[in-house]
N, C-alpha and C positions, 0 to 999 in steps of 0.2 A: 504494500500500500504506499502511495506517495505520502511523504512526511507532511506536506502542506495540507493535503486532504485529511490526514489523520488528526492534525492539529485542530482543524475546524470541527471535526467530529467530536473531539475531546472537549473543546470549549462549549459546544452546544449541549453535550450531555451534562456538563457541570452547571451551565445556566438553567437547564431544565430539571435539575436535581434528580437525575437518573442514576441508576447503578451502572457504573462503567467498568468494563474489563478491556484491558489493552495487553496484547501479547506481542513481545518483540525482543530485540537485542538491546540491552541497556547497561549503563553503568550508574552507580548510585553513590552519593555522598551525604553525610549527615553532620551537622554542626549544632551543638546545643549543650546539654548537660555532659555530654562526652563528644567524641568525634569518631567517624568511621568512614571507610571507603570500600567499595566493592567494584572490581573491574567488570569489563563487558561480559555479558552472558545472556542466555535466553531465559526470560523470566515473565511473570504475569504481574501486572499492576492492576489493583482494584481500588476504585474510588467510590465511596458510598455517598448517598444523598446528604448525610449528616456531616460530611467533611472528613470522615475517616479515610486513611490511605494505608494500603497494605501492599507489600511486594513479596511474592512467593517465588521460590526457586522450583525447579522441576521435581525435587524430592523433599520430603519432610512436611509436617503438618503446620508448623509455625512460620509466620512471616519472617523474612530475614531483616526487613526494615518496616517501620510503620509510624504513622502519626495518628493521634487520637481524634475524636470528633471535634468539629469547630475549627479545623485548620483552614487557612486561607490558601486557595490554590490558584496558581498562575500558570499559563501555558504560552510558550513562545518558541520561535524558531531561531536557533543560534548554534551553529555547528551541530545540528541535529534537532530533534524535537525535545524540548525541555519542559518538564513538569516540576514545579516547585510547590511544596506544601510548607507553609510557614505558621508558626505560633509566636505570639508576643510574650505571653507569660506561661511558662518560662520561654525565653527566646530560643527558638529552634528552627532549623531549615533542613528539610529533606529535599534533595535535588536529584531528579531522575533524568538522564539524557539518553534518548533512544537514537541509535544509528539506523535501525530498521524497524518497521512495524509489520507484523505478520497479520494482525487482525485487531480491530477496535469495534466493540459492540456495547450498546447501552440498552437498558431496560427500565420500564416503569414497574417496579415491583411493589407488592403490598403484602404485609405480614403483620396481622394484628392479633395473632394467637398469643396466649399467655404461656410463658415458659414455666414448666413444672420440673423440678429437680428431685429425683428420688434416690434415697440412700440404700446401700447394701446392708446386709445384716452386720457386717464388720463396722460399717459407719454407724449403725444404730448402737452397737456396743460402745463405740468411742464416744457417742453422745451421752450415753448413760454414765460412762466414766467421767466425762467432763462435768455433767450435772446430775449427780446421783439422786437428787431430790425429785426427779421426774418419776422415779419408782415410788418413793415416799419420803417424807421428812425423816431425817435421821439415818437413812440407809447409807452404809459405807461399804464400797467394794473392797474385797481383800485380794482376790486372784481371778485372772481370766484364763480361759481355756484349760481349766483344771481337769486332769484325767480322773474319771470316776470308774476305776476298774475296767472291766470289759464292756461297760455300758456306753462308753464314749467320752466326750469332753464337755464339761459344763461351760456355758458361755460366761457367766459371772457368778462367783461365790462371794457372798458378803455377809454382813451382820446388820440387824435392824437396831433401832434406838434402845431396845431392851437387851441387846447383846445376843439375840438368837440368830443362829445361822440361817442364811437365806440363799436358796438356789434359784438362779434366774435363767430362763430359757428365752431366747429372742427369735422371733419370726417376722420377716418383712411382709408376709401375706397373712391372711386370716388363719388362726391356729386351728388345726384339725385334730381329730381324735388321736391319731398316732403321735402327734406332737406332745399331747398331754401325757400319754403313756410313756414316752421317752423321758420326759421330765420326772415322772414318778420313779423310773429306774435310777436316775441320777440321785434322787432323794434317798432311795433305799441304800445305795452305795455309800453316801455320806453318813447315813445313820449307822451303818456297819462300822465305818471308820472312826466316828466320833462318839458313838454310843448314845446319841440323842438325835431325835428327828428334826430336820430343818424345815423351815417354811419353804413352800414352792410357789414361785411366781412365773407365769408365762406372759411375755410382753409381745404384743402384736397389734396390728391395726384393728383386728376384730377376731371373733370366734365363730367358727362354723357351727351351724345348728347341731350337727352330729357330735360335737365336742362338749356341748354344754353339760350333758349328763356326767361325763368323765370329770369335769371340773368339780362338780358337786360331790361325786362319789369319792374322789381321792383328796378332796380338800385343797385343790390347787387354786391359787388366786390369779386373777387376770388384771393386767394393766394395759389400757388402750394407749398405743403409741404408734404413730404413723412414720414411715420413712421420710416423708416430707418434713415433718416436725423435727426429726433428727438432723436432717440436712440444714435446716434453719439454725439449730443449736450449734452445729459445727461451724457454719458460716460466721455466725456472730462471735464464736469463740476464737476464730482466727483473725478477727478484725477486718473481714472482707465485706461487711454489710454494705458499705457505701459504694463499693465497686460493682455489686451484683444486683442492685435495685432495678 
C-alpha cells in the first residue's frame, strides 16, 4: 500500500474514532519514564477509539510497546509514515515509523457487555486465606492442602473462635452429594488423628438439591461463596481495584 494513501486512511480512522489495525514494517522508539528503541521488523499497530496504542510482534501475547488511553496521536509523512502517540503527564512519546504498509483497516466496533471474571478453586482458597472472616468471624486457617490419609487432601484446616478444628472443602460450582461425602471422609481422618471430631464446612456458590439431605445427615455446614466474590477479594487485596474498574 502506498504510504500517502495509508497515511490518509490512518488519519480518517483516528478522526472517526474507529478501531484501527495497521500491518507493516516499522521501527519504534519511546521516550518518557524510560527510553527504548526497536529496529525495523514486521509488526501490527493497533489504535483504539479511546487513544490506546499497542504494537505487537508476530509472536507473544503482550505488546512490545504501548500507550494508555487518552494519548494524542499525530500522523505525518517524513522519511516514511510516522505515527506519534504523545502524553503530557507524564511526558511520553511513542514514535512509530513505517517503511512499508502491508494493510490498514479500520472498524466501527461496539462492545457493551459487562466483563465477568471468575476464580478457580485455588483462587477461592487464596481469597479465604486473605480474608478468613468470609467463612466466619474468628476463623483462623492453620494449613492448606493437608493430607488426610488415603482420603485425599483437605483444602483448608483451621480453628474457629472457640478453638475447635474446622475442615473446609471448597467448590467453584454448586456442591453435590459426592462433595459432601468426600468432606465427611476428611473429617473422619482428622478425628482419627486428633481424637476429636472437627467441624465440617463446605464452601461453594450453592448446593444441589440432591446434596441437601447429606448436609443435614452428616452435620456439614454450608457457606455460600461465589468465584466472582473471591476474584473481587483478591483484586482488592493486590491493590488493583483502580486499574480493573
